[in-house]
VOPAGU-2260 file (C-alpha; in pm, 1 decimal, decimal comma):
REM VOPAGU-2260
SITE   aa  ch    i         X         Y         Z
SITE  UNK   A    0     805,7   -4163,2    -331,8
SITE  UNK   A    1    1129,1   -4065,7    -169,8
SITE  UNK   A    2    1130,4   -4098,8     204,0
SITE  UNK   A    3    1126,1   -3801,5     429,9
SITE  UNK   A    4     890,7   -3526,3     511,2
SITE  UNK   A    5     880,8   -3214,1     299,2
SITE  UNK   A    6    1073,0   -2963,0     504,6
SITE  UNK   A    7     964,3   -2605,7     464,4
SITE  UNK   A    8    1068,9   -2268,2     601,1
SITE  UNK   A    9     913,3   -1926,2     577,2
SITE  UNK   A   10    1123,8   -1620,0     502,5
SITE  UNK   A   11    1055,4   -1366,1     775,3
SITE  UNK   A   12    1218,1   -1024,2     756,9
SITE  UNK   A   13    1242,1    -710,8     964,9
SITE  UNK   A   14     993,2    -643,7    1244,7
SITE  UNK   A   15     777,2    -934,3    1136,4
SITE  UNK   A   16    1064,0   -1173,2    1202,0
SITE  UNK   A   17    1124,9   -1023,1    1547,4
SITE  UNK   A   18     754,6   -1051,2    1631,9
SITE  UNK   A   19     744,7   -1412,0    1517,0
SITE  UNK   A   20    1050,3   -1500,0    1721,9
SITE  UNK   A   21     890,8   -1351,1    2034,7
SITE  UNK   A   22     567,2   -1545,8    1995,5
SITE  UNK   A   23     654,7   -1872,0    1822,2
SITE  UNK   A   24     914,3   -2145,5    1833,6
SITE  UNK   A   25     972,9   -2379,7    1540,6
SITE  UNK   A   26    1027,7   -2733,3    1664,1
SITE  UNK   A   27    1051,1   -3072,2    1501,4
SITE  UNK   A   28    1205,0   -2948,0    1176,8
SITE  UNK   A   29    1553,7   -3048,8    1072,8
SITE  UNK   A   30    1770,9   -2897,4     801,8
SITE  UNK   A   31    1564,6   -2581,0     800,8
SITE  UNK   A   32    1648,1   -2359,2     504,0
SITE  UNK   A   33    1615,8   -1980,3     488,6
SITE  UNK   A   34    1640,0   -1809,9     152,8
SITE  UNK   A   35    1718,2   -1436,0     141,2
SITE  UNK   A   36    1490,4   -1233,9     -82,8
SITE  UNK   A   37    1683,0   -1055,3    -356,5
SITE  UNK   A   38    1592,3    -730,8    -525,2
SITE  UNK   A   39    1466,2    -921,4    -827,7
SITE  UNK   A   40    1183,3   -1060,7    -614,5
SITE  UNK   A   41    1047,9    -723,3    -516,8
SITE  UNK   A   42     891,6    -595,7    -839,2
SITE  UNK   A   43     906,4    -233,6    -937,9
SITE  UNK   A   44     864,5     -89,8    -589,9
SITE  UNK   A   45     599,4     158,7    -696,7
SITE  UNK   A   46     375,1     128,4    -389,4
SITE  UNK   A   47     470,3     471,4    -256,2
SITE  UNK   A   48     265,8     636,9    -534,4
SITE  UNK   A   49     -52,3     430,7    -521,2
SITE  UNK   A   50    -366,0     567,4    -689,1
SITE  UNK   A   51    -685,6     608,3    -486,7
SITE  UNK   A   52    -870,8     283,6    -411,0
SITE  UNK   A   53   -1087,8     160,2    -696,1
SITE  UNK   A   54   -1462,8     214,4    -681,1
SITE  UNK   A   55   -1635,7    -120,3    -636,8
SITE  UNK   A   56   -2009,2    -113,3    -674,6
SITE  UNK   A   57   -2029,2    -491,8    -663,3
SITE  UNK   A   58   -1801,7    -528,8    -359,6
SITE  UNK   A   59   -1600,7    -812,4    -514,5
SITE  UNK   A   60   -1260,1    -886,3    -659,6
SITE  UNK   A   61   -1139,1   -1153,8    -899,5
SITE  UNK   A   62    -827,7   -1363,4    -849,0
SITE  UNK   A   63    -690,0   -1548,1   -1151,8
SITE  UNK   A   64    -416,0   -1786,6   -1258,5
SITE  UNK   A   65    -259,2   -1794,0   -1604,4
SITE  UNK   A   66      17,4   -2011,3   -1746,4
SITE  UNK   A   67     151,6   -1781,1   -2020,2
SITE  UNK   A   68     330,2   -2054,9   -2210,4
SITE  UNK   A   69     705,1   -1983,1   -2247,1
SITE  UNK   A   70     663,9   -1617,0   -2156,4
SITE  UNK   A   71     985,1   -1454,9   -2272,4
SITE  UNK   A   72    1147,5   -1228,7   -2529,0
SITE  UNK   A   73    1002,2   -1406,9   -2832,5
SITE  UNK   A   74     647,8   -1348,3   -2711,1
SITE  UNK   A   75     722,1    -984,3   -2627,3
SITE  UNK   A   76     811,3    -933,5   -2994,2
SITE  UNK   A   77     455,1   -1023,5   -3104,4
SITE  UNK   A   78     242,1    -707,4   -3059,3
SITE  UNK   A   79     -89,1    -878,9   -3131,4
SITE  UNK   A   80     -20,9   -1151,4   -2874,9
SITE  UNK   A   81      98,5    -901,8   -2615,9
SITE  UNK   A   82    -208,9    -682,5   -2656,9
SITE  UNK   A   83    -430,3    -981,6   -2587,0
SITE  UNK   A   84    -222,2   -1078,4   -2284,0
SITE  UNK   A   85    -234,1    -724,4   -2145,5
SITE  UNK   A   86    -610,2    -707,1   -2186,8
SITE  UNK   A   87    -651,0   -1042,0   -2011,1
SITE  UNK   A   88    -464,5    -914,3   -1704,3
SITE  UNK   A   89    -684,0    -602,7   -1691,7
SITE  UNK   A   90    -988,6    -823,9   -1632,9
SITE  UNK   A   91    -863,0    -928,6   -1288,9
SITE  UNK   A   92    -740,1    -774,3    -964,7
SITE  UNK   A   93    -449,5   -1014,6    -917,0
SITE  UNK   A   94    -314,4   -1284,1   -1147,6
SITE  UNK   A   95     -70,9   -1561,3   -1057,8
SITE  UNK   A   96     156,1   -1619,4   -1358,1
SITE  UNK   A   97     348,0   -1935,3   -1445,1
SITE  UNK   A   98     618,1   -2001,7   -1706,9
SITE  UNK   A   99     805,7   -1672,4   -1713,9
SITE  UNK   A  100    1105,4   -1805,4   -1903,5
SITE  UNK   A  101    1381,9   -1559,7   -1990,4
SITE  UNK   A  102    1746,0   -1493,7   -1908,6
SITE  UNK   A  103    1689,8   -1119,4   -1872,1
SITE  UNK   A  104    1492,5    -936,3   -1603,1
SITE  UNK   A  105    1296,7    -699,8   -1828,9
SITE  UNK   A  106    1004,6    -928,1   -1919,8
SITE  UNK   A  107     769,5    -833,4   -1636,0
SITE  UNK   A  108     854,7    -459,5   -1632,3
SITE  UNK   A  109     786,4    -431,6   -2006,8
SITE  UNK   A  110     466,1    -632,7   -1976,8
SITE  UNK   A  111     335,8    -424,4   -1686,2
SITE  UNK   A  112     416,8    -105,3   -1879,1
SITE  UNK   A  113     198,1    -234,1   -2161,5
SITE  UNK   A  114     -83,5    -322,8   -1921,8
SITE  UNK   A  115     -65,3      28,4   -1775,2
SITE  UNK   A  116     -52,5     201,1   -2115,1
SITE  UNK   A  117    -430,9     249,9   -2092,6
SITE  UNK   A  118    -400,9     439,3   -1764,3
SITE  UNK   A  119    -420,0     145,1   -1526,5
SITE  UNK   A  120    -194,6      99,0   -1222,4
SITE  UNK   A  121     -69,3    -259,1   -1210,4
SITE  UNK   A  122     250,0    -374,6   -1041,3
SITE  UNK   A  123     419,3    -711,1    -997,7
SITE  UNK   A  124     606,9    -948,6    -770,0
SITE  UNK   A  125     840,9   -1207,8    -916,1
SITE  UNK   A  126    1028,3   -1506,0    -778,3
SITE  UNK   A  127    1365,0   -1660,8    -850,2
SITE  UNK   A  128    1446,8   -1883,7   -1147,9
SITE  UNK   A  129    1358,4   -2243,7   -1070,3
SITE  UNK   A  130    1390,5   -2587,6   -1226,5
SITE  UNK   A  131    1618,3   -2888,1   -1239,5
SITE  UNK   A  132    1709,7   -2843,9   -1606,2
SITE  UNK   A  133    1880,9   -2560,2   -1790,6
SITE  UNK   A  134    1538,6   -2423,3   -1880,3
SITE  UNK   A  135    1447,3   -2219,0   -1572,7
SITE  UNK   A  136    1108,7   -2066,2   -1496,9
SITE  UNK   A  137     987,0   -1789,4   -1268,3
SITE  UNK   A  138     655,8   -1737,5   -1096,4
SITE  UNK   A  139     502,1   -1392,0   -1077,3
SITE  UNK   A  140     200,2   -1208,0    -941,6
SITE  UNK   A  141      57,7    -909,6   -1130,5
SITE  UNK   A  142    -189,2    -701,5    -931,7
SITE  UNK   A  143    -394,9    -384,1    -965,1
SITE  UNK   A  144    -260,8    -138,6    -706,9
SITE  UNK   A  145    -588,8      54,9    -722,0
SITE  UNK   A  146    -764,5    -239,4    -559,1
SITE  UNK   A  147    -493,4    -460,1    -402,3
SITE  UNK   A  148    -186,9    -401,5    -188,7
SITE  UNK   A  149      91,8    -653,3    -137,2
SITE  UNK   A  150     325,5    -703,2     156,3
SITE  UNK   A  151     657,3    -730,2     -26,1
SITE  UNK   A  152     841,3    -837,9     289,7
SITE  UNK   A  153     615,8   -1145,4     309,2
SITE  UNK   A  154     710,7   -1276,1     -37,9
SITE  UNK   A  155     899,7   -1604,0     -23,8
SITE  UNK   A  156     981,3   -1920,9    -212,6
SITE  UNK   A  157     897,1   -2242,9     -27,5
SITE  UNK   A  158    1208,2   -2439,0      63,5
SITE  UNK   A  159    1218,6   -2799,4     -57,6
SITE  UNK   A  160    1539,8   -2967,7      64,4
SITE  UNK   A  161    1399,2   -3314,1     -17,5
SITE  UNK   A  162    1351,3   -3203,3    -380,9
SITE  UNK   A  163     990,5   -3320,0    -400,0
SITE  UNK   A  164     887,4   -3033,8    -626,0
SITE  UNK   A  165    1034,5   -2948,1    -964,5
SITE  UNK   A  166     959,9   -2577,1    -912,5
SITE  UNK   A  167     907,0   -2470,5    -550,9
SITE  UNK   A  168     595,7   -2251,8    -503,8
SITE  UNK   A  169     606,5   -1875,3    -464,0
SITE  UNK   A  170     398,6   -1736,5    -176,0
SITE  UNK   A  171     264,9   -1381,2    -141,7
SITE  UNK   A  172      25,0   -1195,8      90,4
SITE  UNK   A  173    -233,8    -939,4     -24,7
SITE  UNK   A  174    -501,0    -710,7     118,8
SITE  UNK   A  175    -790,7    -541,8     -58,0
SITE  UNK   A  176    -778,3    -163,7     -72,5
SITE  UNK   A  177   -1095,9      32,9      -9,3
SITE  UNK   A  178   -1262,6    -108,8     303,6
SITE  UNK   A  179   -1124,2     -14,8     647,9
SITE  UNK   A  180    -815,0    -228,4     716,4
SITE  UNK   A  181    -990,6    -433,1     986,2
SITE  UNK   A  182   -1268,5    -521,4     739,5
SITE  UNK   A  183   -1065,2    -571,7     422,5
SITE  UNK   A  184   -1024,2    -921,4     278,8
SITE  UNK   A  185    -668,9   -1047,0     322,8
SITE  UNK   A  186    -535,9   -1360,1     157,1
SITE  UNK   A  187    -224,7   -1559,8      77,1
SITE  UNK   A  188    -159,5   -1697,6    -272,2
SITE  UNK   A  189      59,5   -2001,8    -341,9
SITE  UNK   A  190     168,5   -2002,3    -707,6
SITE  UNK   A  191     257,2   -2346,1    -846,6
SITE  UNK   A  192     343,1   -2517,9   -1175,7
SITE  UNK   A  193     376,6   -2892,9   -1127,9
SITE  UNK   A  194     588,9   -3121,7   -1341,1
SITE  UNK   A  195     350,5   -3322,3   -1564,1
SITE  UNK   A  196     566,6   -3632,4   -1516,6
SITE  UNK   A  197     558,8   -3612,8   -1136,0
SITE  UNK   A  198     206,9   -3498,3   -1052,7
SITE  UNK   A  199     135,8   -3777,7    -804,0
SITE  UNK   A  200     437,9   -3694,2    -591,3
SITE  UNK   A  201     396,2   -3319,4    -625,4
SITE  UNK   A  202      23,9   -3305,5    -543,3
SITE  UNK   A  203      96,3   -3507,3    -229,3
SITE  UNK   A  204     377,9   -3268,4    -135,1
SITE  UNK   A  205     155,2   -2966,6    -196,3
SITE  UNK   A  206     -73,5   -3083,7      82,3
SITE  UNK   A  207     220,6   -3027,0     319,5
SITE  UNK   A  208     299,6   -2694,3     155,9
SITE  UNK   A  209     -58,4   -2579,4     204,3
SITE  UNK   A  210     -64,4   -2670,4     573,1
SITE  UNK   A  211     273,1   -2510,5     651,3
SITE  UNK   A  212     184,4   -2184,7     473,6
SITE  UNK   A  213    -149,0   -2178,9     657,5
SITE  UNK   A  214      27,3   -2231,3     991,2
SITE  UNK   A  215     327,1   -2001,4     934,2
SITE  UNK   A  216     243,5   -1769,0    1225,0
SITE  UNK   A  217      69,6   -1485,5    1040,1
SITE  UNK   A  218    -281,5   -1605,1    1136,0
SITE  UNK   A  219    -401,8   -1587,7     775,5
SITE  UNK   A  220    -679,5   -1837,8     716,8
SITE  UNK   A  221    -751,0   -1753,1     353,0
SITE  UNK   A  222    -489,7   -1960,8     169,7
SITE  UNK   A  223    -541,3   -2005,4    -205,8
SITE  UNK   A  224    -318,8   -2246,5    -395,5
SITE  UNK   A  225    -346,8   -2173,4    -766,1
SITE  UNK   A  226    -166,2   -2246,3   -1087,6
SITE  UNK   A  227     -99,9   -2514,9   -1345,7
SITE  UNK   A  228    -150,1   -2842,9   -1159,4
SITE  UNK   A  229    -134,7   -3064,7   -1471,4
SITE  UNK   A  230    -425,7   -3269,5   -1331,5
SITE  UNK   A  231    -801,3   -3227,6   -1314,2
SITE  UNK   A  232    -995,9   -3175,6    -993,4
SITE  UNK   A  233   -1061,0   -3549,4    -956,7
SITE  UNK   A  234    -689,4   -3634,7    -932,9
SITE  UNK   A  235    -551,4   -3402,0    -665,9
SITE  UNK   A  236    -393,9   -3672,9    -450,0
SITE  UNK   A  237    -337,1   -3580,0     -86,8
SITE  UNK   A  238    -387,2   -3215,9    -177,3
SITE  UNK   A  239    -746,8   -3301,2    -259,4
SITE  UNK   A  240    -786,3   -3462,9      84,4
SITE  UNK   A  241    -692,4   -3154,3     286,7
SITE  UNK   A  242    -998,6   -3099,4     509,6
SITE  UNK   A  243   -1244,0   -2855,7     351,7
SITE  UNK   A  244   -1041,3   -2810,6      30,6
SITE  UNK   A  245   -1243,8   -2693,5    -268,0
SITE  UNK   A  246   -1158,3   -2671,5    -637,4
SITE  UNK   A  247   -1304,2   -2359,3    -799,9
SITE  UNK   A  248   -1284,1   -2521,0   -1145,7
SITE  UNK   A  249   -1457,4   -2856,3   -1185,0
SITE  UNK   A  250   -1545,1   -3049,3   -1497,3
SITE  UNK   A  251   -1419,6   -2777,2   -1734,0
SITE  UNK   A  252   -1121,5   -2795,1   -1970,4
SITE  UNK   A  253    -865,7   -2522,4   -1913,7
SITE  UNK   A  254    -629,2   -2582,6   -2203,4
SITE  UNK   A  255    -674,8   -2377,2   -2519,2
SITE  UNK   A  256    -769,4   -2679,8   -2729,6
SITE  UNK   A  257   -1055,2   -2750,6   -2490,1
SITE  UNK   A  258    -954,7   -3109,0   -2416,3
SITE  UNK   A  259    -794,7   -3115,9   -2068,6
SITE  UNK   A  260    -824,9   -2954,6   -1727,3
SITE  UNK   A  261    -488,0   -2846,8   -1589,5
SITE  UNK   A  262    -538,5   -2518,2   -1404,1
SITE  UNK   A  263    -725,7   -2444,4   -1084,5
SITE  UNK   A  264    -767,5   -2246,0    -764,3
SITE  UNK   A  265    -781,8   -2453,8    -444,9
SITE  UNK   A  266    -887,8   -2319,8    -104,3
SITE  UNK   A  267   -1086,3   -2408,6     204,3
SITE  UNK   A  268   -1446,5   -2317,7     133,7
SITE  UNK   A  269   -1511,2   -2313,0     507,9
SITE  UNK   A  270   -1227,8   -2076,0     596,2
SITE  UNK   A  271   -1258,1   -1863,6     283,8
SITE  UNK   A  272   -1620,5   -1766,4     326,5
SITE  UNK   A  273   -1542,9   -1463,3     109,5
SITE  UNK   A  274   -1582,8   -1682,0    -198,3
SITE  UNK   A  275   -1897,7   -1573,3    -384,0
SITE  UNK   A  276   -1948,9   -1903,4    -564,5
SITE  UNK   A  277   -1854,2   -1752,6    -900,0
SITE  UNK   A  278   -1557,0   -1895,2   -1090,3
SITE  UNK   A  279   -1470,8   -1991,2   -1443,2
SITE  UNK   A  280   -1238,8   -2029,4   -1737,7
SITE  UNK   A  281   -1167,6   -1711,9   -1935,4
SITE  UNK   A  282   -1218,8   -1822,1   -2296,2
SITE  UNK   A  283    -956,1   -1647,6   -2508,4
SITE  UNK   A  284   -1109,1   -1772,3   -2833,3
SITE  UNK   A  285   -1456,9   -1634,1   -2771,6
SITE  UNK   A  286   -1349,2   -1322,7   -2583,7
SITE  UNK   A  287   -1116,3   -1202,0   -2861,0
SITE  UNK   A  288   -1273,5   -1379,7   -3159,5
SITE  UNK   A  289    -957,5   -1582,5   -3223,2
SITE  UNK   A  290    -901,2   -1901,4   -3414,1
SITE  UNK   A  291    -758,9   -2188,3   -3211,2
SITE  UNK   A  292    -426,0   -2138,2   -3387,7
SITE  UNK   A  293    -420,8   -1767,2   -3299,9
SITE  UNK   A  294    -514,5   -1841,4   -2938,7
SITE  UNK   A  295    -230,6   -2093,0   -2915,3
SITE  UNK   A  296       9,5   -1811,1   -3001,8
SITE  UNK   A  297    -107,9   -1646,1   -2679,1
SITE  UNK   A  298     -86,1   -1961,7   -2466,6
SITE  UNK   A  299    -180,8   -2325,2   -2461,9
SITE  UNK   A  300    -366,9   -2251,5   -2136,3
SITE  UNK   A  301    -674,6   -2041,4   -2062,9
SITE  UNK   A  302    -681,4   -1818,3   -1752,5
SITE  UNK   A  303    -891,6   -1949,1   -1463,4
SITE  UNK   A  304   -1048,7   -1724,4   -1199,9
SITE  UNK   A  305   -1263,7   -1707,1    -888,3
SITE  UNK   A  306   -1453,4   -1418,2    -729,5
SITE  UNK   A  307   -1439,8   -1308,4    -364,4
SITE  UNK   A  308   -1597,0   -1044,0    -142,4
SITE  UNK   A  309   -1372,6    -749,5     -62,3
SITE  UNK   A  310   -1478,3    -780,6     304,4
SITE  UNK   A  311   -1301,3   -1012,2     546,2
SITE  UNK   A  312   -1530,7   -1291,4     654,8
SITE  UNK   A  313   -1284,8   -1552,0     778,6
SITE  UNK   A  314   -1113,7   -1625,2    1105,1
SITE  UNK   A  315    -776,8   -1464,1    1037,6
SITE  UNK   A  316    -675,1   -1186,3    1276,7
SITE  UNK   A  317    -960,4    -958,5    1377,7
SITE  UNK   A  318   -1295,7   -1092,2    1262,8
SITE  UNK   A  319   -1487,4    -822,2    1082,6
SITE  UNK   A  320   -1861,2    -787,9    1062,3
SITE  UNK   A  321   -1964,0    -849,6     706,9
SITE  UNK   A  322   -2208,1    -585,0     577,0
SITE  UNK   A  323   -2558,0    -696,5     492,1
SITE  UNK   A  324   -2623,3    -790,4     132,6
SITE  UNK   A  325   -2821,5    -525,7     -52,5
SITE  UNK   A  326   -3179,8    -609,0    -129,2
SITE  UNK   A  327   -3237,9    -738,9    -480,8
């Protein structure tokens, strides 16, 4: 592995940046890199007209990850495929997307319009185009604004001046809508798609990414790294040795052919006590009665998901009292 420590910097804007500068000093980091957030990162900006919070009898939300293989104009021109993709997103409160691959900026807006054509209220965040080759990819988050709110000013791409990662992760912060703000579950998502030829190096580097995002000054303890890792849960390298780290998907294939595990959600089970213990692979073939060939038109990956309480139960910020579980 190339020498040097993975150097990272967090994009801090506005009042948040002033607050950070008054309370924290970054030391021991050389060649720090700050990347301005462009308008293309901000999504549609529709937060000012949010619908009322969603009713949640079960008191839970589901966070998912989905590599929508080569998600671009060609896929948008397949109505059957797009209808399946839209319905998949509607099953979850927030979905981390990998492999948005297009030269135009209309892919996510058109997709979210389709998702919302049934009366839903989803929005998106999207990162910059990344990759060492001419084939660039973008990460995105699609989230239900009836149940989740995002801090757009906290969206950033991890800086990687040592070039340890083929596609630097996209980081975003969310809070559940519905409970009082001091009781609502807040969490940070790190969206990643590793290079299959460099998984050993990248999984080691992601351990540093995870720690730096966790310690970036926002006091958020619920850090979930999710995406297409191109390895199973037994081969996570140094990322798998982060104290308390837990893989939500274990021993299950996540590719559409049912032969390999690539996708996962990783978090500290100790810090993220909001985790209900429920997680899984969303089977496109069984859910939509597809042949394997038809499912492969949708993606060569299945979505993976995990379920969490909507109430904050961790150590980040003000510790809320978790309501008692209803009697069964």
